[in-house]
Structures are given as structure tokens and as C-alpha cells.
C-alpha positions as CSV (number, residue, x, y, z in Angstrom):
1,M,78.2,85.3,-71.5
2,K,77.8,89.0,-71.9
3,K,80.3,90.8,-69.6
4,I,78.9,93.8,-67.8
5,L,81.2,96.0,-65.8
6,A,79.3,97.7,-62.9
7,L,80.7,100.9,-61.5
8,S,78.4,102.2,-58.9
9,L,78.6,105.7,-57.5
10,L,78.8,104.3,-54.0
11,L,82.0,102.4,-55.0
12,L,83.4,105.6,-56.5
13,F,82.9,107.6,-53.4
14,V,84.2,104.8,-51.1
15,T,87.3,104.7,-53.3
16,L,87.8,108.4,-53.1
17,G,87.5,108.3,-49.3
18,M,90.4,105.9,-49.0
19,A,93.9,107.0,-48.4
20,Q,95.2,108.6,-51.6
21,K,98.2,107.1,-53.4
22,K,101.3,109.3,-53.7
23,E,100.9,109.6,-57.5
24,Q,97.2,110.6,-57.2
25,W,97.9,114.2,-58.1
26,L,99.4,113.3,-61.5
27,E,96.3,111.3,-62.2
28,D,94.1,114.2,-61.2
29,D,96.0,117.1,-62.8
30,R,96.4,115.4,-66.2
31,F,98.1,118.3,-68.0
32,G,101.5,119.8,-67.4
33,M,104.3,121.7,-69.1
34,F,107.7,120.5,-70.0
35,I,110.4,123.1,-70.5
36,H,113.6,122.3,-72.5
37,W,116.0,125.2,-71.9
38,G,119.7,125.2,-71.7
39,L,122.9,126.1,-73.6
40,Y,121.5,124.3,-76.6
41,S,118.8,127.0,-76.8
42,A,121.4,129.5,-77.9
43,T,122.4,127.4,-80.9
44,E,118.8,127.5,-82.2
45,G,119.5,124.2,-84.0
46,I,122.2,125.7,-86.1
47,W,126.0,125.4,-85.7
48,K,128.4,127.3,-87.9
49,G,125.8,127.6,-90.6
50,E,124.9,123.9,-90.5
51,R,121.8,122.2,-89.3
52,L,121.8,119.4,-86.8
53,R,123.3,116.2,-88.2
54,H,120.4,113.9,-87.5
55,P,117.0,113.4,-89.1
56,N,115.1,114.0,-85.9
57,N,116.6,117.5,-85.7
58,Y,116.3,117.7,-81.9
59,A,118.2,120.9,-81.1
60,E,119.1,119.8,-77.5
61,W,121.3,117.1,-79.0
62,I,123.4,119.5,-81.2
63,R,126.6,119.3,-79.1
64,Y,126.7,115.6,-79.6
65,R,125.5,115.4,-83.2
66,N,127.7,118.2,-84.5
67,R,130.7,117.2,-82.4
68,I,131.1,120.5,-80.5
69,G,133.9,120.8,-78.0
70,E,133.2,121.6,-74.4
71,A,134.9,125.0,-74.3
72,E,133.4,126.2,-77.5
73,Y,130.0,125.0,-76.4
74,G,130.3,126.8,-73.1
75,E,130.8,130.1,-75.1
76,L,127.2,129.9,-76.0
77,A,126.3,131.2,-72.6
78,K,127.3,134.7,-73.8
79,R,124.2,134.7,-76.1
80,F,121.8,134.6,-73.2
81,D,119.9,137.9,-72.6
82,W,119.5,138.1,-68.9
83,E,117.7,141.5,-69.2
84,R,114.8,139.7,-70.9
85,I,114.8,136.2,-69.3
86,N,111.9,135.9,-66.8
87,P,111.0,132.3,-65.8
88,E,107.8,133.6,-64.1
89,E,106.4,134.2,-67.6
90,W,106.8,130.5,-68.4
91,V,104.8,129.7,-65.2
92,L,102.1,132.2,-66.1
93,L,101.9,130.7,-69.6
94,A,101.4,127.2,-68.0
95,K,98.8,128.7,-65.7
96,K,97.0,130.3,-68.6
97,A,97.1,127.0,-70.6
98,G,95.4,125.1,-67.7
99,M,98.5,123.2,-66.8
100,K,99.0,122.0,-63.3
101,Y,102.7,121.2,-63.1
102,I,106.0,122.1,-64.7
103,I,109.0,119.9,-65.5
104,I,112.1,121.9,-66.3
105,T,115.4,120.5,-67.6
106,S,117.7,121.2,-64.6
107,K,120.5,119.3,-66.4
108,H,120.2,117.8,-69.9
109,H,122.6,115.4,-71.6
110,D,125.0,118.2,-72.2
111,G,125.9,118.2,-68.5
112,V,125.2,121.9,-68.0
113,A,123.3,122.7,-64.7
114,L,120.8,125.5,-64.9
115,W,121.5,126.4,-61.3
116,D,124.7,127.5,-59.5
117,T,125.7,124.0,-58.6
118,K,128.5,123.4,-56.1
119,V,129.6,120.5,-58.3
120,G,132.2,121.8,-60.7
121,T,132.0,125.0,-62.8
122,Y,130.0,123.8,-65.8
123,S,126.8,125.6,-65.0
124,L,124.8,128.2,-66.8
125,P,125.3,130.9,-64.1
126,K,129.1,130.4,-64.0
127,L,129.4,130.2,-67.8
128,S,127.2,133.3,-68.2
129,G,128.9,135.3,-65.5
130,T,125.5,136.0,-63.8
131,N,124.3,135.6,-60.3
132,R,120.8,134.6,-61.6
133,D,119.5,131.2,-60.5
134,V,116.7,130.2,-62.9
135,I,115.8,127.2,-60.9
136,K,115.2,129.3,-57.8
137,E,113.2,131.8,-59.8
138,I,111.0,129.2,-61.3
139,A,110.5,127.5,-57.9
140,E,109.4,130.8,-56.4
141,A,107.0,131.5,-59.3
142,C,105.5,128.0,-59.2
143,K,104.8,128.4,-55.5
144,K,103.3,131.9,-56.1
145,H,101.0,130.6,-58.8
146,D,100.1,127.2,-57.3
147,I,101.9,125.1,-59.9
148,K,103.7,122.0,-58.9
149,L,107.5,122.1,-59.6
150,C,109.2,119.0,-61.1
151,F,112.8,118.5,-62.3
152,Y,114.1,116.7,-65.4
153,Y,117.6,115.4,-64.7
154,S,119.8,113.5,-67.1
155,H,121.3,110.8,-64.9
156,W,122.4,108.3,-67.5
157,I,124.0,110.5,-70.2
158,D,126.4,113.4,-69.5
159,W,128.7,114.7,-72.3
160,Q,130.6,117.0,-70.0
161,H,131.9,114.7,-67.2
162,P,134.9,112.6,-68.4
163,Y,133.3,109.5,-67.1
164,G,129.7,110.2,-67.9
165,W,128.0,108.0,-70.6
166,S,128.1,109.1,-74.2
167,H,126.7,106.9,-77.0
168,N,130.0,107.4,-78.9
169,Q,131.7,105.1,-76.4
170,E,130.3,102.3,-78.6
171,V,133.0,103.4,-81.0
172,T,135.8,104.8,-78.8
173,G,135.5,102.3,-76.0
174,R,133.3,102.6,-72.9
175,V,134.4,103.9,-69.5
176,S,134.8,101.3,-66.8
177,D,132.2,100.5,-64.3
178,A,134.4,102.1,-61.6
179,Q,134.9,105.3,-63.7
180,Y,131.1,105.5,-64.3
181,D,130.5,105.2,-60.6
182,Q,132.9,108.0,-60.0
183,Y,130.8,110.2,-62.2
184,W,127.7,108.9,-60.4
185,Q,129.1,109.7,-56.9
186,E,130.8,113.0,-58.0
187,K,127.9,114.5,-60.0
188,V,124.6,112.7,-60.0
189,I,124.1,112.1,-56.3
190,P,125.3,115.5,-55.1
191,Q,123.5,117.5,-57.8
192,V,120.2,115.7,-57.2
193,R,120.7,116.3,-53.5
194,E,121.1,120.0,-54.2
195,L,117.9,120.1,-56.2
196,L,115.9,118.3,-53.5
197,T,117.3,120.3,-50.7
198,N,117.5,124.0,-51.9
199,Y,114.2,124.6,-53.8
200,G,111.3,123.6,-51.5
201,D,108.8,120.9,-52.3
202,I,109.6,119.0,-55.5
203,A,106.6,117.0,-56.9
204,M,108.5,114.8,-59.3
205,M,112.0,113.8,-60.5
206,W,111.8,113.0,-64.2
207,F,114.7,110.9,-65.5
208,D,115.5,110.1,-69.1
209,M,116.8,106.6,-69.7
210,W,114.5,105.2,-72.3
211,I,116.0,101.6,-72.2
212,P,116.0,99.2,-69.2
213,Y,119.1,99.7,-67.0
214,Q,120.3,96.2,-67.9
215,Q,121.0,97.5,-71.4
216,S,123.0,100.4,-70.1
217,I,126.1,101.0,-68.1
218,I,124.1,101.8,-64.9
219,K,123.9,99.3,-62.1
220,K,120.8,98.5,-60.1
221,E,122.6,99.5,-56.9
222,Q,123.2,103.0,-58.3
223,L,119.5,103.4,-59.1
224,D,118.6,102.1,-55.7
225,Q,121.0,104.6,-54.1
226,L,119.4,107.5,-56.1
227,A,115.8,106.5,-55.5
228,N,116.4,105.9,-51.7
229,M,118.0,109.4,-51.4
230,I,115.0,110.9,-53.2
231,H,112.6,109.1,-50.8
232,E,114.6,110.3,-47.8
233,L,114.9,113.9,-48.8
234,Q,111.4,114.3,-50.4
235,P,109.1,111.4,-49.4
236,N,106.2,112.7,-51.6
237,C,108.4,113.2,-54.7
238,L,107.4,111.0,-57.7
239,I,109.9,109.0,-59.8
240,N,109.2,108.1,-63.4
241,S,109.9,104.8,-65.1
242,R,112.7,106.3,-67.2
243,L,114.8,106.0,-64.1
244,G,115.5,102.7,-65.9
245,L,113.1,100.4,-64.0
246,P,109.7,99.0,-64.9
247,I,106.5,100.3,-63.6
248,Q,106.2,97.3,-61.2
249,N,109.4,98.3,-59.3
250,E,108.9,99.8,-55.9
251,H,110.9,102.9,-56.8
252,V,108.7,103.8,-59.8
253,D,105.5,105.8,-59.2
254,F,104.3,106.1,-62.8
255,E,105.2,105.1,-66.3
256,T,106.6,107.5,-68.9
257,L,105.9,106.4,-72.5
258,G,108.2,107.2,-75.4
259,D,108.5,110.7,-76.7
260,N,105.2,111.7,-78.4
261,Q,104.0,108.1,-77.8
262,F,100.4,107.9,-76.9
263,G,98.4,105.2,-75.2
264,A,96.7,102.3,-77.0
265,A,94.7,100.6,-74.2
266,Y,93.1,101.5,-70.8
267,T,95.4,100.8,-67.8
268,D,94.7,100.9,-64.1
269,Y,98.0,102.6,-63.2
270,V,99.2,106.1,-63.8
271,W,101.2,107.0,-66.9
272,E,102.1,110.0,-69.0
273,T,103.1,111.0,-72.4
274,P,105.9,113.6,-72.9
275,G,105.0,115.5,-76.1
276,T,106.1,118.4,-78.2
277,I,104.0,121.3,-79.6
278,A,106.2,121.2,-82.7
279,H,109.0,118.6,-83.3
280,S,112.2,119.6,-81.5
281,W,112.3,119.8,-77.7
282,G,114.9,122.6,-77.5
283,Y,114.3,125.7,-79.5
284,N,115.0,125.2,-83.2
285,A,114.9,128.1,-85.7
286,L,114.3,125.7,-88.5
287,E,111.2,124.3,-86.9
288,N,108.2,123.9,-89.3
289,E,106.3,121.0,-87.9
290,W,103.9,122.7,-85.5
291,K,101.0,120.5,-84.4
292,S,97.5,122.0,-84.7
293,T,95.6,123.0,-81.6
294,N,93.0,120.3,-82.5
295,Q,95.7,117.7,-82.6
296,L,97.0,118.7,-79.2
297,F,93.5,118.6,-77.7
298,Q,92.9,115.1,-79.1
299,S,96.3,113.9,-77.7
300,L,95.3,115.2,-74.2
301,I,91.8,113.7,-74.2
302,N,92.8,110.4,-75.8
303,N,95.3,110.0,-73.0
304,V,92.8,110.8,-70.2
305,S,90.4,108.4,-71.8
306,L,93.0,105.7,-71.2
307,N,93.9,106.9,-67.7
308,G,97.0,108.8,-68.9
309,S,98.3,112.3,-68.5
310,Y,100.0,114.7,-71.0
311,T,103.1,116.7,-70.4
312,L,103.5,119.2,-73.3
313,N,106.8,120.8,-74.1
314,I,107.9,124.4,-74.9
315,G,111.4,125.3,-75.9
316,P,112.1,129.0,-75.1
317,R,114.9,130.9,-76.9
318,A,118.0,132.1,-75.1
319,D,116.2,135.3,-74.2
320,G,113.4,133.4,-72.5
321,T,110.8,134.1,-75.1
322,V,108.5,131.3,-76.3
323,P,107.7,131.0,-80.0
324,Y,104.4,132.6,-81.0
325,E,103.0,129.4,-82.4
326,G,103.5,127.7,-79.1
327,V,101.9,130.5,-77.1
328,Q,98.9,130.7,-79.4
329,R,98.2,127.0,-79.0
330,L,98.6,126.9,-75.3
331,E,96.3,129.9,-74.8
332,E,93.7,128.3,-77.0
333,M,93.9,125.1,-74.9
334,G,93.6,127.1,-71.7
335,K,90.5,128.9,-72.9
336,W,88.9,125.5,-73.7
337,L,89.9,124.0,-70.3
338,K,88.3,126.9,-68.5
339,T,84.9,125.9,-69.9
340,Y,85.4,122.1,-70.2
341,G,88.0,121.3,-67.5
342,E,85.5,119.3,-65.5
343,A,85.8,116.7,-68.3
344,V,89.6,116.4,-68.0
345,Y,90.8,117.2,-64.5
346,E,90.2,114.4,-62.0
347,N,88.9,112.2,-64.8
348,N,89.8,108.6,-65.7
349,G,89.2,106.5,-68.7
350,L,86.6,103.8,-69.0
351,P,87.7,100.1,-69.4
352,I,86.3,99.9,-73.0
353,R,88.0,99.6,-76.4
354,F,90.2,102.6,-77.3
355,S,88.8,102.6,-80.8
356,Q,85.2,102.2,-79.6
357,H,83.8,105.3,-81.3
358,D,84.6,107.1,-84.5
359,W,83.3,110.4,-83.2
360,G,85.6,110.9,-80.2
361,K,86.3,109.6,-76.6
362,M,84.7,109.2,-73.2
363,T,86.1,110.1,-69.8
364,L,84.8,109.4,-66.3
365,N,84.8,112.0,-63.5
366,K,86.0,110.5,-60.3
367,K,84.2,113.0,-58.1
368,D,80.6,112.5,-59.2
369,G,80.7,109.5,-61.6
370,A,79.5,111.5,-64.6
371,V,80.6,110.4,-68.0
372,Y,81.8,113.0,-70.5
373,L,81.5,112.5,-74.3
374,H,84.3,114.4,-76.1
375,V,83.0,114.9,-79.6
376,Y,85.7,115.5,-82.2
377,N,83.4,115.1,-85.2
378,W,79.9,116.7,-84.7
379,P,77.3,114.4,-86.3
380,L,75.8,115.7,-89.5
381,D,72.5,114.0,-88.8
382,K,72.4,115.5,-85.3
383,T,72.3,112.0,-83.7
384,L,75.3,111.1,-81.6
385,R,75.5,107.3,-81.4
386,V,77.1,106.1,-78.1
387,T,77.8,102.4,-77.4
388,G,78.9,100.8,-74.1
389,L,76.8,102.6,-71.5
390,A,74.4,99.9,-70.4
391,S,72.5,101.8,-67.7
392,K,69.9,104.4,-68.4
393,P,71.1,108.0,-67.9
394,K,69.4,110.4,-65.6
395,K,70.1,113.2,-68.0
396,I,72.4,114.3,-70.8
397,E,73.6,117.8,-71.2
398,V,75.6,119.7,-73.8
399,L,78.3,121.9,-72.2
400,T,78.6,125.4,-73.6
401,P,80.4,128.6,-72.6
402,A,76.9,129.9,-71.5
403,G,76.1,126.8,-69.4
404,K,74.6,123.4,-69.7
405,Q,71.8,122.6,-72.1
406,E,69.8,119.4,-71.5
407,V,69.1,117.3,-74.7
408,K,66.8,114.4,-75.5
409,F,68.0,110.8,-76.0
410,E,66.8,107.2,-76.6
411,Q,68.2,104.2,-74.9
412,H,68.5,100.9,-76.8
413,G,70.2,98.4,-74.6
414,P,73.9,99.4,-74.5
415,I,73.3,102.0,-77.2
416,L,72.3,105.7,-76.8
417,H,71.0,107.9,-79.5
418,V,71.6,111.5,-78.3
419,H,69.9,114.3,-80.2
420,V,72.4,117.1,-80.3
421,P,72.0,120.8,-81.5
422,T,72.6,121.7,-85.1
423,E,75.6,123.9,-84.3
424,Q,78.5,122.4,-82.4
425,P,79.2,124.3,-79.3
426,D,83.0,124.4,-79.7
427,P,85.1,124.5,-82.9
428,Y,87.7,122.1,-81.4
429,V,86.1,119.6,-79.1
430,S,82.5,119.7,-78.0
431,V,81.5,118.0,-74.7
432,L,78.4,116.3,-73.4
433,K,77.8,115.3,-69.8
434,V,76.0,112.1,-69.0
435,T,74.7,111.7,-65.5
436,F,73.7,108.3,-64.1
437,P,72.1,107.1,-60.8
438,E,74.4,104.0,-61.4
439,L,76.8,103.3,-64.2
440,K,77.1,100.0,-65.9
441,L,79.4,99.4,-68.8
442,D,79.1,96.9,-71.7
443,S,82.7,96.3,-72.9
444,E,81.9,93.7,-75.5
445,T,79.2,95.0,-77.9
446,V,80.4,96.4,-81.2
447,A,80.0,100.2,-81.4
448,E,77.5,101.7,-83.8
449,S,79.1,103.9,-86.4
450,S,78.4,107.6,-86.8
451,F,75.8,107.3,-89.6
452,G,74.4,104.0,-88.3
453,G,75.7,100.6,-89.2
454,F,78.2,98.2,-87.5
455,A,81.7,97.3,-88.5
456,L,82.7,93.9,-87.0
457,N,86.4,94.0,-87.4
458,A,89.7,92.8,-86.1
459,K,89.8,95.2,-83.2
460,N,86.3,94.6,-81.7
461,N,86.0,90.8,-81.9
462,L,85.8,88.6,-78.8
463,S,88.1,85.8,-80.0
464,K,91.7,85.2,-78.8
465,N,94.9,84.0,-80.4
466,L,94.1,85.2,-83.9
467,V,96.9,86.6,-86.1
468,F,96.3,90.4,-86.3
469,K,98.0,92.8,-88.8
470,A,97.6,96.5,-88.1
471,F,96.9,99.1,-90.8
472,D,100.2,99.9,-92.5
473,G,99.1,102.8,-94.6
474,T,97.7,100.8,-97.5
475,K,96.3,97.5,-96.1
476,P,93.6,97.8,-93.5
477,D,93.6,96.2,-90.1
478,H,93.0,92.6,-90.7
479,F,93.2,89.0,-89.5
480,E,95.2,86.3,-91.2
481,L,92.6,83.6,-90.8
482,K,93.1,79.9,-91.0
483,S,90.3,77.6,-92.0
484,T,90.0,76.6,-88.3
485,D,89.7,80.1,-86.9
486,R,86.3,81.3,-85.7
487,P,86.3,85.1,-84.9
488,Q,83.2,86.1,-83.0
489,W,81.4,89.4,-82.1
490,K,78.4,90.7,-80.1
491,V,76.2,93.3,-81.8
492,F,73.2,95.0,-80.4
493,I,70.7,96.0,-83.1
494,P,68.8,99.1,-81.8
495,E,66.0,99.3,-84.3
496,A,63.7,96.8,-86.1
497,G,64.1,96.5,-89.8
498,T,66.0,94.8,-92.6
499,Y,69.9,94.7,-92.3
500,T,72.3,94.0,-95.2
501,I,75.4,92.0,-94.8
502,A,78.8,92.5,-96.5
503,T,82.2,91.0,-95.8
504,S,85.4,92.7,-96.7
505,M,88.3,90.3,-97.4
506,H,91.2,89.3,-99.6
507,N,91.2,85.9,-101.2
508,G,94.8,85.2,-102.4
509,T,94.4,81.4,-102.6
510,G,93.9,81.4,-106.3
511,K,90.7,79.4,-106.0
512,T,87.1,80.0,-104.9
513,V,86.7,80.0,-101.1
514,A,83.4,79.3,-99.2
515,I,82.6,81.6,-96.3
516,D,79.9,81.4,-93.8
517,L,78.4,83.9,-91.4
518,I,76.4,82.6,-88.5
519,I,74.1,85.2,-86.9
520,D,72.2,83.9,-83.9
521,G,72.4,80.4,-85.2
522,K,71.3,81.1,-88.8
523,T,74.0,80.7,-91.6
524,Y,74.5,83.1,-94.5
525,A,76.9,81.7,-97.1
526,A,78.8,83.0,-100.1
527,Q,81.4,81.9,-102.6
528,V,84.4,84.2,-102.9
529,A,86.3,84.3,-106.1
530,P,90.1,84.8,-105.9
531,N,91.3,88.3,-106.2
532,G,94.8,89.9,-106.7
533,K,96.4,93.2,-106.0
534,V,95.6,96.9,-106.5
535,T,98.0,99.6,-107.7
536,V,98.8,102.1,-104.9
537,E,100.7,104.6,-107.1
538,P,101.4,104.5,-110.8
539,N,104.9,103.8,-112.3
540,E,106.3,102.7,-108.9
541,N,105.7,98.9,-109.0
542,W,103.8,99.4,-105.8
543,Y,101.0,96.9,-105.4
544,V,99.2,95.6,-102.3
545,E,96.5,93.0,-101.7
546,E,93.1,94.1,-102.7
547,F,90.3,93.9,-100.1
548,L,86.8,93.7,-101.7
549,D,83.3,93.7,-100.2
550,V,81.3,90.4,-100.6
551,P,77.5,90.8,-100.3
552,M,76.0,88.1,-98.1
553,G,72.3,88.8,-98.1
554,S,70.2,90.4,-95.4
555,F,68.3,89.5,-92.2
556,E,65.2,90.8,-90.4
557,V,65.1,92.2,-86.9
558,E,61.6,92.6,-85.4
559,Q,62.7,94.4,-82.3
560,P,65.9,95.7,-80.7
561,K,68.1,92.7,-79.7
562,S,71.6,91.4,-79.1
563,L,73.1,89.2,-81.7
564,N,76.0,86.7,-81.7
565,V,78.0,86.6,-84.9
566,E,80.6,84.1,-86.0
567,F,82.7,84.0,-89.2
568,R,84.1,80.9,-91.0
569,S,86.1,80.3,-94.2
570,S,87.0,77.1,-95.9
571,A,90.6,78.2,-96.6
572,P,93.1,80.8,-95.3
573,I,92.0,84.4,-96.1
574,L,92.8,87.9,-95.1
575,F,89.7,89.2,-93.2
576,N,89.0,92.9,-92.8
577,R,85.5,93.3,-91.5
578,I,81.8,92.5,-91.7
579,W,79.4,95.5,-92.3
580,L,75.8,95.4,-91.1
581,E,73.6,98.2,-92.1
582,K,69.9,99.0,-92.0
583,K,68.3,99.4,-95.4
């Protein structure tokens, strides 16, 4: 049975009228700034003429990677230029970029506190001989410019405290549980208490243990102690899953994915991606992997389309300045968000396939129920083909810096053909607003491709328990089908006409295989000869399975209609896709 998901505007407004969950602001704000800044910033990724001793080249790890002693590392504080350091400039940059919150590394793995902590003497103010408190200054600037303040705090790893965790304990022998608890009680608990007591409202504590606590030295009782203290001191403060607990735990308010890891499916809970503009988190003078502005836009929008947020990092130098490449990209993002922010802020995703469209993504505004089409690839034939919106729109508008421009469209069941202007409104991502009296989604029908035609593949089929192999750089997404497997699809044909059929597959059985395609009860058959491999690169002995198109005839459609499609083979094969296209 065709599954239709109905999302009425009435339900949306009822939901909005209910008591908001604590983490609602993160779901609404969607875009924030991460700041990695500390003693490591003064090394600039280079120690005594040598780059960081690890392929990932993360500058904030240089003390550990390059085996720098505590005293010598502390001398780096002399490189900080306090005449130029101005944390308010970071806040203003975040504001200009359209970011709504800031997470700053109050203490990273090196164990150095950015504020004048009363716990020990290993803090940036004491090592620098300054009375400046960067945390206080950024807190005041955030309040002044209406930016939420959040703290990163490394609770698990600490290379400064004699009983803190260091990965090298796998070689030298680990500290005892009692010793680690001494570090916990002497440093973690009192420092987090200082952060939550002395700097006003803190929106989030962002921890950084990327494995479950059971795989670490930390005990559940210690995490409970820390989380309970946060709840007591700042009841509205969020805690991320890198505390070391799963999203289902009562102490966890949202899930943090891996570094630069982006979503793959829609979820109904709040999550975020911590990402870098370049590669390193801390400033690295050898950095040459800057992401393009377009890539950053797509990362943000892709996350929002799956109900996720995006926290984008900057790594200022020891004088507080931010690399030009980073400033340029953030200013470009802010300019775009000034015009198109209504399609990002307070937007959720839609419960449809992440790879639904080849032209871009869709988001849903929680305030008015409008759907936004984020077009990465403006259609050459000036027809934007949208699949999955089953109800008829009231109107569709193209957003431009000059205002909204209404455009014409045709509705064919769950498929829209939107007639867009010749020139794309924005060089990065153009946006259309679709307004509905009531929104209904079709989450099952195969999406129409940019130039027309339908790819029935391993990601948009309706069958379960099939062996899926993802694209590995040379072989496409495919199923490893057995002769008993029956993958199925639903396709809506929007126009009458003759449609050709071709199946892409690899037959490695060494013999001819019979395949059948059943379209609305009618069978189309073909015999597929065995095929071998294809050379990827010459003179490297690099060969992979060859996937070839097999023509399977054509069929007639007299009027727009929905079709059920099933594939069968007489022997095991590697199945890529079926392609249906109007002649």
C-alpha cells in the first residue's frame, strides 16, 4: 500500500504551541561557531622546524604527537600578542556569518585553561603573565551581541595532570581508577563548576569523548556526578553525547556526530556536526585544504534537511586574528543567510530519502509549514523536477535578493514540474518556497531525475533484507542479489508516452542469466551474457567488476499513473539500477 505521510499545518501549529524541549534552540538556530584556541595556536602546527607527527595534522594535538614537555610547552604563552587579541572580533565574525551560538575550547586535551582558574597554575593567563580573562571577554561579547555562549571542555583526556588520561598509557601503563578519580575530583569537577558559576548563562557544555565510556577509563558514576552538577548549576545548559553516553541517556540532550561527519538519514531527535573550514581545528600554518564556500553551504543545508545542525570551526592565531580564507567564507555564508535564512533557521528536514533529488535538498519551516527547495544545480532545461510532495501547492516562489517571484508549475501526482527562470538567482544555492494549504508527503515513489527519467536503484527500493554494497570509488551502489531476491519499487510516470527500459548489472556467473522485470503485472524478459572486469587505471593491475546496461524493451503509458516494479534473476548477480526514460 502506498504510504502517505500527512503533515497538516494545524498539527504543526499545535506542536509549536506545546512546551518547548530544552534543546529546541539548537534545533532552531542550526548554525554556530566552534573556536579552537589555546597554547597550541602559538605552535602553528610546527615544532622546532618539524610538522606534526600524524597524517591528520591536527595542530591542537602537537604537544602529544611531537612529545613536547610541559614546561617547554608552557613557554609558548610568551608568543601571545595581547595588544591585538580581541575576542569580541570572533563574536562579531560569528554574527556576520549568521551563526547563533559559539563554542570555545575552555580547556583542550593539553590541560591548559583559557581562564584564570583557581585549580593549579597551568592556565593561559598565568603562563602569559596577563590579567586578561578571554572567557570573561567572550562571555560579555556574546551577551552584548545576542550570541549563545557554549564551552568545550576536555574531561576525558588531560596531558597536564599527572593522573589525567593520555593515549600513551596504552604503552607506559595506565593510571589506576583511584588516581584517575583524583584527577576528576581535583580538576574536572571544580573547573566545570567555575565555568558554570562565573560567566553567566551557558547554553551548552560540549564534551569530547568520541567512544562510549565503557571503552575508556571513565566510570558511569563520574559522568553522573558531572552531569548532575551541570543540571544543578545551569538547568537549561545542554550536554552533548560525547560526554560518553548514548543519545537515549537522560543526561544527553543531543547527539554529536564524528568530526566532519554528516548525516545520512532523517532523524526525529536533535544532532549536530562539528566541522572545519579547512582541515586542522587549531591554527596550522601548513594548512592547504580549505573547503569551498559552496561545500560549506551544502554541508549546512544537507544537515538541516535531515534535522541536524552545523557547528563550523575557526582556529585563530596567537594574536587572535582569523585566517583570511576563513573570514571570506564566513562572510559569504552570512550574506547568503541574510537573504535565505528563512529556509534554514527554525527549519527541519522531511522524512524522505536523503538522496531523493540530484539537484539539491528540501527543508520544512516549522513556523508556517512552507517547504524550501535548495537548488545546488540549476536545471538547464528550466524545469525543476520535485518528487515526494503529494499535495497541490498554493503557490511556488523563487527567492531573490530583490524579493519573491512567483513561478508556474504543473502537478503530476507526487511529482512537481516547476518552471524556473533562465538565470539562477544565487551563484551558490538558489531557493524556492513552496506554500501548501496542507502538506502531504509521498516517501516511497522514486524521484524523477534532473533531465527526466527514473533510476530505480539500491537506495530507493522498497524491499528489506537485501545485501547492499555502497559506492567504493569504482563500483556503483549495488545489490548482491540471490535468485530468490525480489527488489521492488514504486514509480509515478508523469506524462503519457513510450518509455524505454534498461537494467545495469554485472553477471559474474560465467553463464547466461535470465532476468525479468515485472511492471504492473506485465513481464519484460532478457538474457544477460556473462561479463568480466574493466581496467580502472593502466599498468596498475587494477580491475573491477564491469556493470553494463541491458536493454529490456519499452512500454506505453496512456496517462499519468503509478507503477509497481519488481526485478528477478535466475542466478546471483550484482544489480545496479533500472533506468526508465521517455523516448
